[in-house]
C-alpha atoms as one frame of an Amber mdcrd trajectory, in Angstrom:
protein
  65.460  29.577  16.962  68.622  27.729  18.034  66.870  25.491  20.589  64.751
  23.595  18.057  65.463  23.081  14.372  63.806  21.466  11.387  64.400  17.713
  11.416  67.224  16.677   9.115  65.557  13.422   8.096  61.774  12.965   7.990
  62.340   9.194   8.110  62.902   9.597  11.859  59.092   9.576  12.044  58.636
   6.376  10.013  58.333   4.143  13.063  55.506   6.318  14.395  53.677   6.337
  11.069  54.035   2.568  10.811  53.257   1.932  14.483  49.973   3.797  14.908
  46.805   2.105  13.800  44.581   3.470  11.102  42.314   5.662  13.185  40.262
   3.080  15.089  39.622   5.448  18.022  41.876   3.573  20.437  45.038   4.524
  22.297  46.983   2.666  19.613  45.717   5.100  17.008  47.470   7.962  18.827
  50.622   6.292  20.195  52.485   3.557  18.287  51.132   0.171  19.333  54.606
  -1.177  20.087  55.088  -0.516  23.793  54.851  -2.673  26.900  52.603  -0.263
  28.762  50.527   2.883  28.329  49.183   5.662  30.507  46.571   8.350  30.141
  47.509  11.793  31.468  44.431  13.846  32.351  44.666  17.561  31.563  43.579
  19.412  34.715  40.642  21.765  34.936  41.340  24.992  36.809  39.898  27.686
  39.037  39.997  31.417  38.365  43.095  31.778  40.540  44.962  29.260  38.370
  44.729  26.347  40.797  44.603  22.991  39.039  41.601  20.744  39.620  42.052
  17.005  39.165  39.477  14.881  37.414  39.359  12.611  40.464  38.283  15.571
  42.628  35.508  16.422  40.190  34.378  12.794  40.162  34.286  12.708  43.947
  32.355  15.976  44.215  29.824  14.835  41.614  29.545  11.341  43.134  30.816
   9.687  39.990  33.554   7.110  39.421  37.053   8.063  38.297  38.608   5.357
  36.108  40.956   5.011  33.094  38.238   5.564  30.469  36.412   8.347  32.320
  34.996  11.116  30.145  34.977  14.755  31.250  31.343  15.120  30.257  30.452
  11.956  32.145  32.099  13.250  35.335  30.581  16.747  35.185  27.222  15.675
  33.781  27.542  17.693  30.567  30.004  18.706  27.870  28.337  22.075  27.479
  28.924  23.698  30.882  31.755  26.213  31.371  32.217  25.785  35.116  30.742
  24.390  38.313  30.490  26.643  41.363  33.239  26.164  43.956  34.676  23.262
  41.961  36.173  24.437  38.650  35.965  27.518  36.451  37.780  26.415  33.301
  37.541  22.986  31.664  40.638  20.935  30.803  42.642  22.188  27.856  41.613
  20.418  24.655  44.190  19.542  22.017  47.283  20.755  23.873  49.093  19.400
  26.904  49.181  22.223  29.493  52.628  23.761  29.880  53.168  22.856  33.524
  52.205  19.243  32.904  54.358  19.060  29.768  57.447  20.271  31.613  56.918
  17.882  34.488  56.209  14.983  32.136  59.460  15.632  30.271  61.395  15.654
  33.543  59.785  12.393  34.618  60.566  10.633  31.340  64.126  11.940  30.948
  65.820   9.070  32.885  64.149   6.510  30.630  65.749   7.698  27.386  69.368
   6.892  26.552  69.844  10.436  25.273  67.789  13.467  26.126  69.760  15.806
  23.880  68.049  14.641  20.694  64.296  14.265  20.562  61.699  14.681  17.840
  58.583  16.832  17.941  55.616  16.705  15.593  53.697  19.995  15.359  50.236
  19.866  13.798  50.045  21.979  10.646  46.586  23.293  11.466  47.470  25.580
  14.366  47.887  28.543  12.030  49.915  31.712  12.512  50.129  33.173  16.050
  48.889  36.715  16.614  49.543  39.351  19.261  47.386  41.982  20.923  49.220
  44.974  22.359  48.208  47.147  25.278  50.295  50.234  25.919  50.108  52.659
  28.805  48.840  56.078  27.852  51.751  58.226  26.738  53.986  55.353  25.603
  56.263  56.820  22.881  55.477  55.700  19.347  59.023  54.402  18.763  58.706
  52.136  21.817  55.385  50.827  20.526  56.907  50.201  17.118  59.844  48.282
  18.597  57.431  46.015  20.497  55.398  45.337  17.357  58.518  44.735  15.282
  59.892  42.287  17.851  56.616  40.365  17.865  56.492  40.311  14.070  60.066
  39.002  13.954  59.234  36.229  16.420  56.184  35.180  14.414  58.189  35.234
  11.176  60.957  33.119  12.735  58.445  30.555  14.008  56.614  30.454  10.696
  59.938  29.988   8.893  60.866  27.068  11.133  57.498  25.411  10.555  57.778
  25.856   6.796  61.306  24.377   6.742  60.328  21.342   8.782  59.481  18.241
   6.747  55.965  16.847   6.963  54.791  13.424   8.012  51.252  12.118   8.095
  49.341  10.292  10.817  45.690   9.271  10.431  43.721  12.481   9.716  46.684
  14.619  10.869  49.590  16.275   9.022  52.515  17.342  11.174  55.840  19.156
  10.817  58.850  17.284  12.217  61.355  19.192  14.354  64.214  18.071  16.563
  66.007  19.320  19.645  66.750  18.443  23.279  63.990  17.065  25.466  63.883
  20.145  27.679  62.909  22.125  24.568  59.342  21.037  25.314  59.068  24.162
  27.476  60.353  26.320  24.601  57.341  25.461  22.470  55.069  27.244  24.942
  56.919  30.549  24.745  56.037  33.516  22.514  52.815  31.937  21.222  54.456
  28.997  19.523  52.479  25.772  19.227  53.240  22.787  21.474  53.924  19.467
  19.750  51.141  16.944  19.290  53.576  14.031  19.502  57.166  13.721  20.784
  59.718  11.018  21.460  63.471  10.506  22.088  65.838   9.262  19.402  65.990
   5.783  20.931  62.150   5.503  20.842  62.070   4.524  24.514  58.685   6.197
  24.930  56.253   8.370  23.019  53.866  11.144  24.110  50.789  12.002  22.032
  48.114  14.673  22.432  45.428  14.593  19.771  43.886  17.942  18.816  40.419
  16.741  19.886  41.395  15.277  23.260  41.439  16.550  26.848  44.025  13.899
  27.705  47.517  12.922  26.609  48.611   9.326  26.085  52.067   7.911  26.767
  53.561   4.610  25.687  56.768   3.258  27.185  58.561   0.620  29.191  57.204
  -0.778  32.429  59.661   1.348  34.417  58.821   4.568  32.559  55.074   4.164
  32.892  55.411   3.105  36.536  57.368   6.288  37.244  54.729   8.365  35.491
  51.876   6.778  37.424  53.686   7.442  40.694  54.372  11.098  39.891  51.888
  12.924  42.104  51.839  16.304  40.291  50.571  14.476  37.200  47.160  12.827
  37.235  47.569   9.630  35.224  46.156   6.120  35.064  47.321   2.987  33.275
  45.362   2.142  30.126  45.414  -0.719  27.614  46.420   0.020  24.033  42.931
  -1.042  22.907  41.042   1.412  25.126  38.700   3.704  23.201  39.479   7.428
  23.366  36.067   8.654  22.178  33.593  10.662  24.257  31.353   7.619  24.791
  34.192   5.340  25.993  33.062   5.754  29.619  30.901   2.714  30.310  30.764
   3.211  34.080  29.317   6.694  34.496  26.117   7.870  32.830  26.768   9.353
  29.411  25.625  12.942  28.812  24.505  14.324  25.470  27.267  14.353  22.805
  29.796  17.205  23.013  28.745  18.718  19.678
């Protein structure tokens, strides 16, 4: 647990708490409304072989319009379907920024922070305790099985201990644990069934990344240069958005709205 530690001072999150709006269902309710520019990062869908599928490709195939406020259900025609033949097999990840995108996003934003060795990460308290399922080859010795279980239990206990030691801060409808570490620790959160952060930023507050637990997209606020770099980063599907854009399922006013997602 040396890569990330409990934040020394919970007041490092004060600017976020003060900067986000009371939950008015806009970008500014997820990312502090203090930045020059904002972008929406679309979590990719995927095929069975793991290939990412961009929202723009789905929109094109379904003869719908891709735009900054596009809704996944509006592009596919429904929130209830689990796949569309020859197009996608798994919907975009909801509530967590996919690991590959998170790593690439961190690399893209690194030059736009004065220091990348100290960043803050807010982990939602509701993720719960990770669990493991073991599959052993027939004939695996019992002591080897026990060592594997013990190692997993130790990892879970270490993660749980870190979460418990980390001070809490509160955003609208969300309680989070504050941790700190280098920016490249973003990848560490995805290892050994830990939980990725819902919000993260560098010490100098040059930008901020937020993924709400109910969203299939991540929102980023930052300088003109940082957001321009993000929008030009081809491996990431992103579009510029205003801070007042709605983030709700019915925000898409261009494509036909399907039935609600619940």
